[in-house]
N, C-alpha and C positions, 0 to 999 in steps of 0.2 A: 504493500500500500504506500509506503514512504517513497519508493522509487517512482511510482505512478504520479504521485503528487508533484515531485520535482520535475518530471517530464512535462506535466500540465503547465506548471509555472513558467518553464522555459518557452514552451510553445505559445503560451498566453502573452508573454512579453514580445516575442517575435511578431505575433499577430497584431499587437498594438502598433508597432512601427510600420507594418504593412498598411494598416488603416490610416495612419498619419500621412504616409507618402502617396498612397494611391490617388486620392482626390486631387492632390496638388499636381501630380503628373498629368492626369486626365484633363484638368481645368487650367493647365499652365498658361495657354495663350490668353484666356479670358482674365485670369488673375493678373497677368502682366499688364493688360490694358487697364484694368481697374485701379492699378497703383500708379499709372502714368501721370495723373493729376491729383493734387490734394483734394480738389473739390469733388472727385469721384469716390472718395473714401467711403461714404455710406453704402455704395454699391459693393465695394470690396468687403465691407462689414457683413452684408447679407450672405456673401459667399463664404465668409469665415464662419458664420453661424451654421450654415449647411455642413461645412467641413467638420465642425465640432459635434454636431448631432450625429453625423455619419459614424464618427469614431465611437461615441458613447453607446449608440445602438449596437454597433458591430462588436463591442466589447461585452455586451450582455448587461449593460447598466440600465436601470429604470429610474428616471428622474422624478423626484417628488418635491414639489416646491410649496413652501408656506410663505405667504406675502402679507405682512402686516400693513404694508403700504405699497402702492404701485407707482413707479416713476412715470411722470407725465411725458407725453410725446413732445419733441422739439424743446426740451429743457435740459440744461447741463447739470451733471451731478458728479460727485466724487464717490466712486464705488470702492469699498474696501472689504477685505475678507481675510480669514485665517488661511495660511499657506501650508499645505501638508502633502501635496502630491503633484505629479506631472499632469493630472487631469483637471487641476484647478482652472487652468486656462479654458479648457473645453466647456466645463460646467458653467463658468462665468458667461461665456459667449451664448450658451443655450438659454441661460436664466434671464439675461438682460437684453431687451430689444432696442434700447436707446443706443445709437452708435457711440462707441467709446474707444479710447486708445489706451493700450497697456503701457505702463512704465515697468520695465523689467531689466534683468541683468544682461549685460552684453555677451556673456558666455554662450547664451542660447543662439546667438547669431552664427555660431560656428557649425550648427547642425545642418546636414545636407537637406536641400529642398526647403524645409521649414524655415531654416535660418535665412534663406534668401529673401523671403517675404517678411519675416520677423523684423529684420533690421531696417526694412524700408517702410514699415507701417507702424512700428512701435517706437517708443521713446526709450533708448538704451542708456543705462547708467553703469558707470564703473564706481562701485561703492567705496573703493579705496582712494578715489580722487575727488577732492573738494571742487576742483574746476569742472569735472564731469557733472557733479551734483548741481552746480549752478547752471550749467547748460541745459540740464533736464528741466529745471524750473522755468527757464525761458521758453523752451519748446512746448512745455505743457501749457503755459500761458497763451501761446499762439493757437494751440488746438482749442482751448476753452473759448477764446475769442471768436473762433470760427463756428461755434455752436455745438461742438462735440463734448462728450464727457470724458473723464479720466478714470482709469482703474489702477489702483496700487495695492499690492500686498504689503501692508505697513510693517510687518515683521522684518522686512528687508531680505528675506530668503526663507528657505525651508529649515525650521529648527530641528534639533535632535528629536527623534520620535518619542522620547520620554517626556518632552515638554508639551504640555497641553496647548499653551499659547504664549509665544515669546513677547518681549516688550516691543512696543511700537516706535518706529522712527517718526520724526515730526513732519517730514516733507508733505505728505498728503494733507495734513491738517493746516499747514501754513498756506498751501495752495487754495484750499477750500475757503479759508478766511479771506485771503486776498481777493478772491473772485466772488465772495459772498454766495457760494453755492452750497446746497445741502450735502451732507455726508450720508451715504447709504451703507450702514453696517450690514454685512452678510456673514452668516455662519454656514460653513460646510461641515456636515456631521460625519460623513462616511468615506470621504476621499482617501484618508489615510488607511482605512481598513481595506478598501477595495483595490487601491493601486498605489501603494506607498513606494518610497525609494529603496526599500528593502526588496531585493530581487525575488527571493523565494517567498512570496506572500501575495495576497489579494485573490480576487475572483469576481465573477458576475454577481449582481444584486442591486439593491436600492441605493441611490445617491440622493440623500436629502439635503436640501438647502433652505435657509430661511432668510428672507429680506425683513430686517427689523424696521421699526419706525425711523424715519429720517431724523437726523440731528441738524437743526437749523444753525446757520452761521451769521445770519443778518445781525449787524451791530457789534460783532466780535472784532477784536484786534489781535495782532500777533502775540500780544501778552497772554491771550487765552489759549494759545496752542497746546500747552501741556495739559490743561484742564480738559480740553476737547479730546485730546488723545486718550487720556485716562477714561473719559466717559465712554468712548467707542470701544476701548479695550474691555471695560467692565461689562458692556452689553454682550459682546461675543463670548467672553469668558464665562459669564453666568449661564448663557445658553449651552455651552459645551459641558459645564459641570452638571447642569440639570439633566442633560441627556445621559450622563454616565450613571446617574442614580436610578 
């Protein structure tokens, strides 16, 4: 039985990468056209949502969404969530209909196929470089001014699997305050269990996500950044702890 499980996990991981790459290969010309102009990004976003759903369905995941509040069409938001898995990106794309831009680590740009579009559509950050973090801030401002939303995993990376929720970096909250846009806290409950960074683990099943009530930033200043970060962290942490009981 143990050997069968290991074979399943190996094949399951290989299948994931096939599902990631297949739609990109088949839709490559259309994807290339969709990123040729920044104003066409909403069309690219629709293709990205199809790509994400294709992967999640193909992996045998069943999405279950709880929404305490629903983002309004044609309005900008700061989407944040706990970061536990490679499928966080896909689940976020399926969950949120408002076109948004990811802020993510530059290392993912090195991945074949995926990395080509990732570095041309996302805002890349080198977390070891203060200069890079400042550039991210300016690029995010430009995207927000064009009417898009931003998605940031505020833990700054995937924490050790023993950590329920790591501390939050301030960038997402400063941006939200500067642009006076609502923060949308989101909890991913099952991503770590279904497809973590531990190779021999995971499997098909439910992927639950919860959109919490939005946190308003109107009237706040940069001096409120830490308080805002702590509030958002508390909402997601409480949700995760309640789910464990």
